[in-house]
N, C-alpha and C positions, 0 to 999 in steps of 0.2 A: 677604196677606203683611204682616208687621208692620214697623215702622220699624227695629227691630234687624236683621231679616233683610235688609232693603233696604240698610242701611248696611254690613252685613257683606259682602254681595255686591259693593258698590261698592269697598270698601277691602281686599278679601281679597288682591289682587295687589300691594299696596304693601309696600315693605321698610321696616320700622320697627325693625329690630334695632339693637343698639349699633354705633357706628362708621359709621352711614349717612352722616353729614355728611362724614366723612373720605374715604369712598369716592367721593362725588360730587365733592368738591374734587380728588381724585386723577384722576378721569376727565376733569374739565374741564381740569386742567393738562396731561394727556396730549394732549388734542385741541388745546390751545393750542400745545404744543411741536411737534406735527405740522404745524400751520398755519404756525408760524414757520419750520420747516425747509423746508416747501414754498415759502414766499415767498422764502427765501434761495436755494434752488435755482433758482427762476424768475429772480431778480435776477442770479445768476451766469450763467445761460444768456443772458439779454438783454445783459449786459455783454460776454460772449464774442462774441456776434453783432455788437455795435457795434464791438468791437475788430477783428474780421476785416474788416468793411466798411470801417473807416477805413484798415486796412492795405492793402486792395486799392485804395482810391481815392486814397491819398496816396503810393503807391510811385512809384519812378522810371519804371517801365514805364507806369503809368497817366498820369503827366505827359507822357511821350514820345508816347503814343497821343493825348492831348489836343492836343499842340502840333504834331505832325507831320501837318498837314493839307495838302491840295492848295494852299491859299492860302499857307501857310508855305513849302512847297517852291517854289512859283512865285516868291515874294518873294526867296528865297535864290538861285534861278537868275538872276533879274533883277539882283540885287545883284552876283552874280559876273560877269555880262556887263558891267555898268557898270564894275566894278573892273578887269576885263581891258582894256576900252576906254581907261580913264584910264591904266592902267599902260603900255600900248603907246604912247600919245600922249606921256606924260611921260618915258619911259625914254630917248629920244634927246636930250632937252633938258637933262637933269639931269647935273651933274658926277658923277664916280665916287665922290666922298666923300659927297655928299648922299644917295645911295640907302641906304647902311647906317645913316646917322643917322636918316633918315626911318623905316626899318624898326624901329630901336631905339625911337624916339618912339612909333610905333604899338604896339609890344609893351608899353611902359610904360603907355600909356593903357588898353590892354585889361586889363592886370594890375590897374590901379587901379579899373577899372569893374566887374570881376568880383565882388568881395565885396558891394557894394551891390545888384547885380542878383540875386545868390544869396540875400541876405537878404530882398529883396522877394519873390522866388519862394517862399521858405520861409514868410514871413508869409501870402502868398496861399493856399498849400497848407494851412497850419494853420487858417486861417479857414474852409476848406471851399468857397472860391469856385471 
């Protein structure tokens, strides 16, 4: 077999027609566009998954499930018993005017304490703690 025959057999499947470079560039661009679209779809799916996870973990229901534990319920019951005991002991010794003033003061203190506590809770939830 001569050199020409060998070279012809090696290169007979190659495309050497006009516009070859343009077709290669078009094929490379099409593959690049498909890759970019696939990466964008994957990123959108990942972001949607993160959003759903954050929505589930930072909802009020999730917060309630995290805080309504047996320890919290026990502490609330204990505080209620203590408050009832104090209330019964103080009620007979307090003048009729002091009781409404005390309740008003307690209400004002609770109203002033609620915004900082809610802000702290919101910061804790947004940090993901």
